[in-house]
TORFI-395631 format. One record per residue: x, y, z of N, C-alpha, C in turn; residue number from 1. Coordinates in Angstrom, 2 decimals, decimal comma. Each point is the difference from the previous one (the first is absolute). Last residue first. Layout:
BEGIN
PT;X;Y;Z;X;Y;Z;X;Y;Z;NUM
...
***
This chain:
BEGIN
PT;0,39;2,85;-14,44;-1,14;0,00;0,95;-0,35;-1,41;0,36;66
PT;3,87;0,81;-2,55;-0,34;1,40;0,22;-1,16;0,14;0,96;65
PT;4,16;-3,82;-0,79;-1,44;0,24;0,01;-0,25;1,47;0,28;64
PT;4,23;-2,88;-0,14;-0,40;0,72;-1,20;-1,50;0,26;-0,10;63
PT;2,77;-2,00;3,64;-0,74;-0,91;-0,86;-0,56;0,68;-1,25;62
PT;2,51;2,25;3,50;0,78;-1,21;-0,26;-0,68;-0,94;-0,97;61
PT;-2,20;4,03;1,41;1,26;0,33;-0,67;0,75;-1,24;-0,42;60
PT;-3,92;-0,54;2,61;-0,31;0,47;-1,35;1,28;0,29;-0,79;59
PT;0,50;-1,09;4,51;-0,46;-1,18;-0,75;-0,31;0,39;-1,44;58
PT;1,00;3,46;2,96;1,20;-0,78;-0,32;-0,36;-1,23;-0,82;57
PT;-3,55;2,64;1,68;0,74;0,71;-1,05;1,24;-0,76;-0,44;56
PT;-2,44;-1,75;3,62;-0,84;-0,05;-1,21;0,74;0,66;-1,16;55
PT;2,00;0,29;4,21;0,12;-1,35;-0,55;-0,84;-0,18;-1,26;54
PT;-0,33;4,11;2,33;1,34;-0,15;-0,56;0,18;-1,39;-0,63;53
PT;-3,97;0,99;2,38;0,03;0,64;-1,32;1,36;-0,17;-0,65;52
PT;-1,47;-3,71;3,65;0,23;1,45;-0,06;0,07;0,51;-1,44;51
PT;-2,90;-4,22;2,14;1,23;0,25;-0,75;0,16;1,51;-0,09;50
PT;-2,77;-2,45;4,04;-0,07;0,68;-1,30;1,39;0,14;-0,61;49
PT;-2,19;-3,76;3,62;0,99;1,06;-0,21;-0,16;0,57;-1,40;48
PT;-2,92;-3,43;1,56;0,38;0,58;1,29;0,96;1,18;-0,14;47
PT;-1,75;-2,98;-3,54;-1,17;0,51;0,68;0,30;0,64;1,34;46
PT;3,75;-3,06;-1,60;-1,10;0,35;-0,90;-1,23;0,39;0,80;45
PT;4,25;-1,72;1,76;-0,21;1,46;0,00;-1,18;0,42;-0,86;44
PT;1,66;-4,58;0,45;-0,40;0,43;1,35;-0,27;1,51;0,09;43
PT;1,63;-2,01;-4,10;-1,36;-0,45;0,32;-0,48;0,54;1,35;42
PT;3,66;2,78;-2,79;-0,04;-1,28;0,72;-1,43;-0,34;0,44;41
PT;1,11;3,01;-4,33;-0,34;0,16;1,42;-0,03;-1,39;0,66;40
PT;0,63;0,72;-4,74;1,23;0,18;0,77;-0,24;0,10;1,50;39
PT;-3,47;-0,24;-3,35;0,65;-1,31;0,09;1,28;0,07;0,83;38
PT;-2,50;3,88;-1,19;-0,53;-0,67;1,18;0,57;-1,40;0,16;37
PT;1,03;2,67;-3,82;0,67;0,51;1,19;-0,48;-0,72;1,26;36
PT;-1,78;-0,76;-4,54;1,17;-0,77;0,42;0,65;0,48;1,28;35
PT;-2,78;3,28;-3,15;-0,27;-1,43;0,10;1,30;-0,71;0,38;34
PT;-0,71;5,11;1,41;0,43;-0,83;-1,11;-0,31;-1,48;0,26;33
PT;-2,95;4,10;2,03;1,18;-0,81;0,33;0,36;-0,89;-1,18;32
PT;-2,54;4,81;0,58;-0,15;-1,25;-0,75;1,27;-0,80;0,24;31
PT;-2,38;4,02;3,19;1,14;-0,57;-0,72;-0,41;-1,27;-0,76;30
PT;-2,72;2,61;3,11;-0,06;0,50;-1,37;1,13;-0,55;-0,87;29
PT;-0,44;-1,17;4,63;-1,36;-0,17;-0,53;-0,13;0,49;-1,43;28
PT;4,02;0,48;2,68;-0,16;-1,34;-0,57;-1,40;-0,25;-0,57;27
PT;1,41;4,01;2,41;0,42;-0,01;-1,40;-0,28;-1,34;-0,66;26
PT;-3,06;1,40;4,19;1,39;-0,34;-0,28;0,29;0,02;-1,51;25
PT;-4,36;0,66;2,25;0,83;1,20;-0,10;1,45;-0,29;-0,35;24
PT;-4,59;-2,56;0,92;0,67;0,05;-1,30;0,88;1,23;-0,20;23
PT;-3,01;0,52;4,17;-0,06;-1,14;-0,92;0,72;0,29;-1,32;22
PT;1,63;2,46;4,48;-1,28;-0,15;-0,69;0,09;-1,13;-1,00;21
PT;3,74;1,09;2,56;-0,59;1,35;-0,15;-1,35;-0,05;-0,70;20
PT;2,21;-4,14;1,07;0,48;0,91;1,03;-0,70;1,35;-0,07;19
PT;-0,41;-4,02;-3,02;-0,81;-0,01;1,20;0,41;0,98;1,08;18
PT;3,60;-0,88;-3,54;-1,31;-0,63;-0,12;-0,70;-0,03;1,34;17
PT;4,51;1,63;-1,40;-0,96;0,86;0,68;-1,42;-0,59;-0,07;16
PT;5,63;-1,47;-0,47;-1,38;-0,29;-0,33;-0,92;0,86;0,84;15
PT;5,07;-0,47;-0,41;-0,76;1,26;0,01;-1,45;-0,20;-0,44;14
PT;3,96;-3,14;0,73;-0,77;0,06;-1,24;-0,86;1,26;-0,14;13
PT;4,97;-1,32;2,43;-1,36;0,41;0,32;-0,79;0,20;-1,30;12
PT;3,97;-3,47;-0,38;-0,13;1,42;0,35;-1,45;0,31;0,34;11
PT;1,62;-4,29;-1,67;0,10;0,19;1,45;-0,08;1,44;0,46;10
PT;-0,37;-2,40;-4,52;1,26;0,66;0,35;0,18;0,21;1,50;9
PT;-3,80;-2,50;-1,81;1,06;-0,23;-0,98;1,33;0,62;0,42;8
PT;-4,28;0,37;2,38;0,47;-1,38;0,07;1,14;-0,30;-0,97;7
PT;-1,31;4,77;2,57;-0,12;-0,67;-1,28;0,55;-1,42;0,11;6
PT;-2,10;2,71;4,25;1,24;-0,18;-0,75;-0,24;-0,82;-1,26;5
PT;-3,14;1,06;3,71;0,36;1,25;-0,68;1,29;-0,10;-0,80;4
PT;-4,35;-3,47;1,59;1,43;0,27;0,12;0,36;1,25;-0,78;3
PT;-4,49;-1,64;0,11;0,44;-0,14;1,39;1,47;0,31;0,20;2
PT;-3,82;2,11;-3,58;0,94;-1,10;0,16;0,54;-0,02;1,43;1
***
């Protein structure tokens, strides 16, 4: 990804995609909850990764386990 900040909270997303080898980031094994990508602003889609904290918070707030 081109930006290192989460498009939802603005904190560093800690994305490791493409840095230490192919498919090494946590996001490659994560099952993202349906609907979370709807929260990403259009101009950030495909450019900024959602951070793990926002994924976990979304699950907590929406009663989703995976």
